[in-house]
N, C-alpha and C positions, 0 to 999 in steps of 0.2 A: 924478814919473815920468809924461808922458802917456799917457792910455788910449788901447790900439789899437781899432780895429775892423779887420773882414776882410767879405767878403760874396762867394758863389762864384753863381753861376746853377743852377738845374736843367737836365737835358736833357730833350729828344724822341726815344727809340731809332726811329730809320727804320727801319731794316734792319738782321738780322743778329745783333740781341740771344740770348744764352743763346752763342755761338759765342765770345765774348772770356773766357767763365770757361778756366781754361788746362788740363781735362782732356778740354776739346771744342776743343782749340785745336791740335791736334796728333793724328798726324802733320800732318795738311791743315792749314795755318797758319787760324784766325776772323780773321772779319772786319765790320765794322759801319759803317754810315754814322749821326751822330747831328747833332744839333743844337741850340743853350743856348736858352732862352728866358728873357723878363723875371720871372722868379718867384726868389725867393733866397734863400739861408739866410745870416743874419746872425750873427756871432761879436762879444761885446765882451771885451776884457781889460784889466781896472786895477788897478792898487795902491792900497793902504791910503790914499796920498797924496791919491787922487781917486776915493773910493767913488762906485758905481754905484746908482741906485736900484732896486731888483731887484724891488718891489712887493710884497715878505715884508715879512722882519723884517732891522734892522740888520747889518751884520757886524762882529765884535771884529775888534781891531788884532793883527796877525801871525796871521789864520786865513786860511782857504782855503774861500772859498763858489763853489759853482756852481749856477745857477737858470736853469733850462728855461720858456721862456715857453709854449711848446708844450704843455707835460704839466704847467707849474705845480709842480715839485718843486725843491725846494732842500734843497740837501747844503750841512754844513759840516761841515771836518777841520779840523784841529790841524798835521796836516801829510801830505804825500804817501801818506807808507806806511800812514795812518789811510783812503784812499779804497780801498775795498772794492767788488767788484765784487757786485753786488746786485741786475741789472734796473734803476734807477734811473742813468739817466744814464752808464750806462757807456761811449760812446762818449768822451766829454767824459774821464771820470776816466781811459781808456788814454791818450789825446794827451796829459794834462799827465804822466801818467809817464814817457809819452816823451821828454816835452821836457823834464822836468827842473825844474819851473816851485819857486821857493821859497815860502815864506810868506805871507801879504799877499797875494794875488791874488787876483780876484774875475772872475768869468767868469758873462756870460748866454749864451744863446745863444736864436734863434728862427726860425723860418721861414716865408713865405709861402705853402708848399705843403699843398695837403691830408694828412693823416696815410693811409700806405700807399698814396700817390697813383701809386706805379709808376715816378715822374720821376728818381727817384735821389738823392732827399731825404739819406739817409743819408749817403751817400758825399759830397753836396755839403755838410753841414753837418762832415764829418770837414775834408775840405778849408780849409773857411774858419776852423775851428780851430785847424790845425795852423797857419796863415798867419798869424794873428793872434799863437796863442804863440811862434811863429818870431822875428814883430817884434819883440816884447818884450823875448827874451831875445838879440836882436840879432845873429841866426843868418840867414845869406844864403842862402834857398833859390828855385830855380826852380821853376817852375810844376809840370813833369814830378817832379822832386823831391818838392816836395808832396803829387802824386796819388799816387806809389809809397809815399811812406810814409804815406798813409791806409789804400789799400788794405792794405799789410804790417798795420796794425791792428788792423784788420779780421780778417781771415784768421788773423793770428798769436797774437793778442792776446786776440781774443772770439771767435774758432772759428765766425766767418760766412761761409757759404760765396758764393760769388760771382766777377763777373769784375772787368774792369779798366774799362771805357767811362765808366762815370758818374763817375769819379773824373779821370781826364784828362778828361773834355769839361769839366767844369764847372772842371779847372785852367785848360784853352786857350781855351774860348769858340769861340762859332762854327758853322759847318759844318766837319764833320772826317770822314774817311776816315780808321779805324784798322784796323789787323792784328796778331794777336795770333799770339806764335810761342809756346805753352806760358806762361810768365812772362813772356815779353818783348814788347813792343810798340813798333811803329811807326804814326805816326800823320804826317798831312797835312791841310792846311788846304781842304776845296773851291771850287773858284772856279767860283759859283755865280754865273750871268748874272743882273747885277741887276734885270730884269725880270722874272725866272724866281722871287726872292727874294722881291717885292712880289706876286706871283701867289700863291704857296703863303701869303706873311701874310694874306692876303687870304680865301683857301680853304681852309684848314685849320680843322677845327673842334675845338675841343679841350673833354673834357668827363670831369668825376667821376661816378661812380657812386655814391660814398656810402657805398661798404665796400669798408673797408680790406682789402688782403689780404696773406697772409702767405707773403710771397717763400722765406724760409726751407724750410716745409714743400712748397711746388712745385719748392724745385731739388732736394729730396730723394725725390720721387719721380722729376723726370729724369732725375738722375745717377743712380739707380736701375737703369730703365729701360736707360740707353745702357749701364751695367756689364754687362748681361743680355744685352746685342747685341742688343734686340728692334730687327728693321727698320724698324720707323717711326718711332720715334724717331731711330736713325742715321741714316738718309736725311733725314730731317728737318733736323739738322745740319748736313748737307752741303749741303743746298738752300740753307740762310739764309745759308749762306757765300759763295754763286754768287751767289743774291740782294742781297747788299749790293754786291758787285763789281759787278755789272749797274746797280743805283741810283746807285753813285757817276757813272758815266759818260753815264747819263738824267738826272743832276741837273748835270753839267758841260756838257750839249748845252740843258738848258731844255727838256728832253721832259719835261712833266708826266702828259701821258696814258701814257707806259710808269713815271713814277712811280707814278702810282695803281694800276696794274695790279699794280706789282710790291710795294706796299704792302699790298695785298690778300691776292698769294699769299705775301708773307710770313705774314700773321693765319694764313691757313692750316698751313703747315708749322707754328707757334708750336701752331695746337691738336694739329696731329700728335704733339707731343713728349708730350702728357700729359693723360687727360681734366680734371683738375683745372684747367687752361689758362682753359678756360672755363667758363660755367655756362648758365643758362635765362635771368635775367635781359640777359647780356651778349647773346645770340644774338638777346634781341627787340629789346636797343637796335641791333644792328646791321641787323636787318627796318628797324625805324624811320627809322634814318638812310640807308638804303639806299632806299627808298620814297620820303623827303624831296627826293632829286637826291644824295645820296652815292657817289660813284665808286670809293671806294677806302678803306681802312681796317683798325685792329689795336688790340691792346692795347698799351699801354706797359708796359713794365718785364715780369714775368712774367708778368702776366697773370692770371685769375681775381676780378679787384675794379680798386680804382683808375682809374685815368683810361683812355676811349679816345680815339682821334685818328682823326680822319674828312679825308678830303679831298672836298670837293665839286666839281660840275659848276661852269663859269663861271656868275654869277650866280645860284648855287641856292642859297649856302651860307647866307643867312639863312633857308631855309627849312628847310635841314636844324638851325641852331640852333634855331629854333621847333619843330620838332617833338620835338627831343632834350629841351627845356627842359619840357614839355608832357605829356614821358612820364614826368617826378618827376627828372629831372637836376639836375647843375651844369653849365654854360658857362662857359668859363675863358677868358678873355678875355688874351691874351698877346702880344708880338713879339720876335722872334729878338734875340740879344744876342750881338753879335760881341765883346765884349768877357768874357773870363773870370773868373779870380779878381782881386780887388784888398783891398788893405790900406791904411790911412788914418790918421792920428793925429786923434784927436779934440779 
């Protein structure tokens, strides 16, 4: 049996993040704009006939093994029933349980994204892994079906709070506008003019703060504030939905000045959700980028750390990059990825 591989791209959430969470997506639907980039999560699934080199110890026949290259974790079990959730590659274990993989299969996972980046890496890994397992089991799933399954595993099996935009973005690829009606998702590819895409590619600057953020903790704070009816949080959620709809129109028109303004307004409303969304380091980096020529920016994902995204004024992105590097953070080069989930036989 051939080795099966899959990869899925991470996304940068341009606007509307948080409103893809079912709690926040009713009665008024949530809305987000996102785009996938050339940073990927990879999953390899193979059988005893074609054992992979995990970089750890060799597997025994008829065993099920998992190796996470990102965390250098190796797990071995005689059967699916022996896989226990213990904080070690639990997402992979849950995917295996759902897909019903028999003994004698061996899995390697790897991601190019920094840990806790806010780029939706966990969801992307789930999408890639499920696709590889489905292909190995000759189960035919459409990209949105993989996205739904990956989201459900996180929520139902692992108790992870969060929305669905990450799963759908990585499965679909490209620039997308998504609406959320509770648990239901409606999505469409955004027809962004090619000149605007190239200008975005040149002027956007993505950097990693060097500090992983715990999105689950931030989610707990924001959900608590929302359920208590705190006005600042509730108003911010509503405005984030509107910003996504406005950004959809701006991108379709190729209006990048409005895009930059909306990017920053999105960030201001992110911060109104809860104080933990930002911190002194993040605020200082925003000031640094702004002084160098950034005219828009936001934190990726839940905030609190991870990656920051800035939009530089024309012909100023090189100055923004240098200023951020001088401030001690890693600038991450990327290209937009129009293709989403991909699987192949090695």
